[in-house]
N, C-alpha and C positions, 0 to 999 in steps of 0.2 A: 855596725848594729848587730850583726849575727854573733860576733864575739861577745858583746855585752849581754845579749839575750841568752846565749848559750851558757855563759857564766852564771846568770841568774837561775837558770834551770838546775845547773849543777849545785848551786847554793841551796836550793830547796831540798835536793837529795841529801846534802850534808846535814841540813837541819833535821831531816827525817831519820837518818841512820847513824850519824856520828855521835859519840858520847858527848854529854853536855860540857864536860871540862875542856874539850878541844874544839868545840864549835866556833868560838869567837876567833881563835887563832886560824882555823881553816878558812873562815870567811874573810879574814884580813888578807891572807896570802892569795886566795882566789880572786877577790875583788880588785886588789892592786895589780895583780898580774893581768887580769882581763882589761882593765882600763889602760894600762901601759901598752899591751898588745894591740888594743883597738886604736890607740893613738899612733903607734908605728904603722899599722895598716892604713890608717887615714892618710898619713904623710906619703906613703908609697903610692897609693891609688891616686891621690891628688897630683902627684908629680908625673905620673905616667899616662894619665888619661885627660881628655878634654871634657868640656861640658856636654853631658848627655843624660838620658833618662834610663832607669832600670826598672825591673819588676813590672813589665808591661806598661811602661810609661807613667807609673804612679809615684816614683821616687826620683828626685833630681840628684844628679851627681855633678855638682858644679862648684864654683868658687865660694859662693855664699854658704852653701851647705857645709863645705869643708871648713870654712872659717868658724861658723857657729858651733859645729860639732867639735872642733878643736877646743874652743873655749869651754864647752860643756865637759869634755874629758879632762882638761887640765884642772878646772875648778872642782871636779869630782874627787880628785886625789886628797886635798886637805879636808873636804867634807867627810869623806870616808874615814880619814884619820880620826875625826871627832867621834864617829859612830863606833869604831872598834875598840874604844877604851873600855876597860873594865868598869869604870865609874861614869860611863856616859849617861846614866840616868834613863836607860831604856829597859822596858820589861821583857822584851823578846829579842833574841839574837837574829831572827829572820828579818829584822829591819834591814840588814845589809843586802841580802838578795832582793828584797823589795826595792831598795835603792837602785840596784842594777836594772831591774825591770823599768823603773821610772826613768832612769837615764837613757835606756834604749828607746823608750817611747818618745822622749824629748828629741832624740836624734832623728827619729822618723818624722816627728811633728815639724821640725824646722826644714826638712828636705822634701816634704810632701808636695807632689806635683799634681795631685788629684784630691778633690774635696772630700771624698769618702775616706781616702787614706789619712787626710788631715783629721777627720773626726775620730777614726779608730785610734790613731796615735794619741790624740787628746785623752781618750779614755784610758789607754794603756798607761800613760804616765800619771793621770789624775787619781785613779783608783788606789794604787799603792800609797800615794801621798795622803789620801783620806785616812788610811789605816795607820800610817806612820805617825800622824798627829796625835793618836790616842794611846801611845805606848809609854807615857812618862811614868817613872817610878814614884816621884813625889807630885803633889798637886794633881792627883788623878782626875778629880772632877773637872778642873780647869782644862786639862788636856782633852778629856772626852767631849767637853763643851766645844772646844776649838775644832775638833774633828767633825762634830755634828754640824756646826755652822759652815765649815768648809764644804762638807758633803752636800748639804742642802742648796747652798748658793751655787756650788759648782755644777750640781745637777741642772739647775735652772739655766745657767749659762750654756751648758752643753746642749740643752734642748733648743735654746735660741739659735745657737750656731747651726744645729742640724736643720732647723726650719729655714735658715738662710741658705743652706746647701740645697734644700728642696726647691726654693724659689729660683736659685741660680740655675739649677738643672732645667727648670721650666723655661727659663729665658734662653738657654744655650743648647739644650738637648744633649748635654754632656756634663760629666763631673770633672773634666780636665780643667785645670786653672787657665790654660791658654785658649779655651773655647770662646769664640766671639759671641757676644750677646745680641740677640735679635729683638729684644724688648728692653728698652732703656729703663722703664719703670720697674719691671719685675727683676731685671738683672741688678739694678742699683739697690733695690730693696733687699735682695738676697745678700749682696756684699755688705750692706749696712748691718744686717743681723749677724753675719759672720764676724764683722768687725767688733760687735758687742761681745761676742764670745772671746775674742782675742784680747780685747781691752780688759775684760774681767781677769784674765790670767796674768796680765802685766800689772794689775792693781791700779788702773787709771780711774780718775774721778769721772762719772759718779758710780763706778763699779768697784770701789775700793773698800767698802765697809768691812769686808772679811779680813783684810790685811792685819790691822792692829790686834784683833782678838786671836787670830790664828797664830800669828808670830809670837804673841805672849804666851799662849796656852800650850803650844806644841813643845816637845822636848827641844832644847837648844840646838843639838846637832842636826835635828830634822829641820828646824827653822833655818839654820845656816845653809843647808842644801837647797831648801825651797826658795829662799830669798835670792840665791845666785842662779841656780839652774833653771827654775821655772821662768824667771824673767828673761833669761838668755834665750831659751827655746821659743817663748811666745813672741819675742821681738824678731827672732829669725823668721817665724811664720808670718808675722805682720808685714815685714819687709817684702816677703815673697808675694803675699796676697795683693798688697797695694801696688807693687811695681810690675806684676805679671798679670793678675786677674782684673785689676781695677783701672786698666789703661783707658777703657771707654768712659769712665766717669771720673777722670783725674781732676777736672775742674770742680767736682763736687766733694771729693773726699779730703782734699788738702785743707780747705777752710774748716772742716769738721775736726780734723786732727789738730789744727792750730788752736781751736777753742778748747778742746779737751786738754791739750798741753798746758794752756794757761790756767784752767781750773785745777788741774792736777798739781801744778807748781804752787798755786796759792794755798790749796787745802793742805798739802803735805808740809810746806814750809811753816805755815802759821800754826797748824795743830801741833807740830812737833815742839814748839816753844813751850807749850803748857804741860808737857809730859813729865812725870816724875819716875816712871819705870823705864829702865834702860832698854828693854826689848821693845816696848811700845814706841819709845823714841826712835829706835832704829827702824821700826816698821813705818812710821810716818816719814822718816828719812828716805826709805825705799820708795814711798809714793812720790816724793819730790823728785827723786832720780828718774822715775818713770816719766815725769814731765820733761826733764832734760832730753831723755831719749826720744820722746815724741817730737821734739823740735827737729831732731835729725831725720826722723821719718817724714816730717813735713817737707823737708828739702826735696825728697823724691829723686835724688840724683846719685850717681856713682860715689861722689864724695860723701854724701849723706850715709850711704851704706857702709863705707869704710869707717866713718866717724862712729856710727852705731856699733859696729863690731869692736872697735878699739875701746869704746866706753864700756861695753859689756865685759870685755876682758879685764879692764882695770877695776870695774865695780865688783865683779864676782869675787875676785881674790881678796880684795880689801874687806868686803862684807863678811866673808867666811872668817877672816882674821878677827874682825870685831866681835862676831858672835862667839868665836873661840875664847876670847878674853872674857866675855860675859859668862861663859860656861864654867870658868874656873875661879871666879870671884865668889867665895862661899863662906858660910859659917856652919855651925853644927846642924842646922836644919836643911842645908842644901844651898842652891844658888841664891845670891842676893841681887834682886832686881831693883830694889829701891835706890834711886840715884843718891839720896842723902846719905846712905850708908856706904857709899864709895868714897866718902871724904877721908883724906889721909892715905889713900892707896898709893899716891906718888911717893910717899916717904917709906911705907912698908915694903912695897914691891915696885921699885923704880923702873925695872925693865918692862914689867907688865903694863904699868901706867904709861910708859913711854911708847909702847907699841900701840895701845889704844889711842893715845894722842895722835900718833902718826896716821892711823886710819881715819880719825875724825878730821884731821887737817886735809886729808885727801878727799873726803866727802865734801868738805867746804870749798875745795878747788883752790887751795893755796899753791902758789908757784913752787916748782921743783918736786911736786908730787904727781902721781898718775892722774889724780882727779882734775888737776889744772889742765893738763894736756887734753884729757878727754872732753872737758867742757869747751875748751878753745876750739877743738875740732868740730864739735856739734854746732857751736855758734857760727863758725866760719862757713860751714855747709849751708846753714839756714840763710845767712846773710847773702850768700851767692845766689840764692833762689828767691830773693825778694822778701825775706823774713826778718828784716832789720828790727822791726817792732817786736818780734818774738825774742830776738837777742836781748833787747833792752829789758823786757820782762824777765828773761832768764837771769840776767845780771842782778836785777833787783831781788829776785828770789834767792839767789846765791848769798846776797848780803843778809837777808833775813835768816837763812839757814845757818850762816856762820854764828849767829847768836846762840843757838842751842848747842852747837858743837863746842864752841868755846866755853859754854856753861859747864859742860861735862869736864873739860880740862881744868877749869878753875876749881870745880868741886874736888877733883882728885888731888890737886896740889896745894890749894890754899884754904879750903873750907875746914872748919873745926871738926875733928873726927868725932863720931858718936861714942857714947859710953861703952857700948859693946861693939867692937870693930869686927867686921867680917875679915876673914883671912883667906887668901888664895892658896889653898893647900892642895897638894897632890896634883900639880899641873901635869906632870908626866910627859913622856917623850912624844906621844901622839898629839896632844893639844899644843905642846910647844912647837912641833913641826908645822902645824896648821898656822899658828901665829907667825912663825918665822917666814913661811912662804908668802903670806899676805904682806908682811912688812917689807920683804925684799922686792916684791912686785911693785909696791907703792914707790919705792926709791928708784928702782931700775926703770920703770915705765915713765917716771917723772923726769929722769935725767937723760935716758937713752931711748926715747920713744920711736925714733925714726924707723928702725928695722921692722917693727910691728905695723907702723903706719903704712910703710911701703908694701908690706905683705897684704894688708887689707884694702889697698887702693886698687880700683879697677877690677873688682871681683866679677867673674863671669856668672851669668844667670841663665838657666834654660828658659826659653820663651821670651827673652827680652833683648 
């Protein structure tokens, strides 16, 4: 975290003092070096230390924190590759150091062992994202509207979470996650409000209304980072809260998570079928994937934790790859979001359409892709803990979701091209690398998932 935050501070100095012509190059070198250095430090620290707390007990250094932080850092690399392009569609180059601040806040969020630390980390990564949503070069009004919606709804969710922290403090006399509650009603109510704040961040129903508008309006590189990293960090925090702080109300929160998972699967899968904009379709797809992840959280077991981490790793890289493809399908006016205008892309750009098809098949959970292994792990964990009925609903939701994923593939390869065809021009090395990383991850984690599954199995957790 210190490496990432330090690089963010240096990036602000670069923005203030470096000549404009070299800023983007300097940001690229600095951000990639920082993320790689942080990843190396994470591996070294995780290998040589056991589960413990740091910073006066407010930060957990354990297996869950290491796993989620590793997923965040790895997924940040292709996301940053999209941001440092000259044609990224961002009005300000300080978006890159803002991304580093958001990344550091997410790492703190997922490893917070104290409720006040959880809230501070939430604000540290949320505030940069509010700003980043408003820096689109084209469709400025839509971008600013997305930022305003995200800010207003995010402020409400943060206030609700903070109120939950206050209630939990009243019930336990401490802000530590592991503090036992002396008042079941007050402590349970506090955890419920904290859960609302976390469910907002993951985009679960009924706290999902911001997702389609923000994903569509924000610059596509920012959307890619937000769709992968925010969900990863929020689910890391949700796992820690439910498995460490909510042990005294376990019988209460599991049915609630189950109901939210079912509603999220239903809304995400059904609403996506009607979408005609690619980014909105991917947004509702993200809501549906939140439902699958909540099924693993429902399990409340070590296997469920491992399944969640694997799902986050597979989903993050494939999502960034899908948004990378969306960012380079363009015409003379900029990105083409209308799905009907993607017709014929398979003939004009077979590699680009092939990569998008691969990501969509992974989202649908087709065998030999990372998505299939991820969903199988989630379903197995839930079934082991008595959630067979949830597995049945999840399978049905996967079948519905396959409809709109296949619709995109059919449009790219078999639909009649429009009179004025968009053309994917200027893909460039940066966007190409992000797409390639996503495609390789889909195949590699689909065919050889066992090493990562073994790594995520039996993760240690402070306080559990």
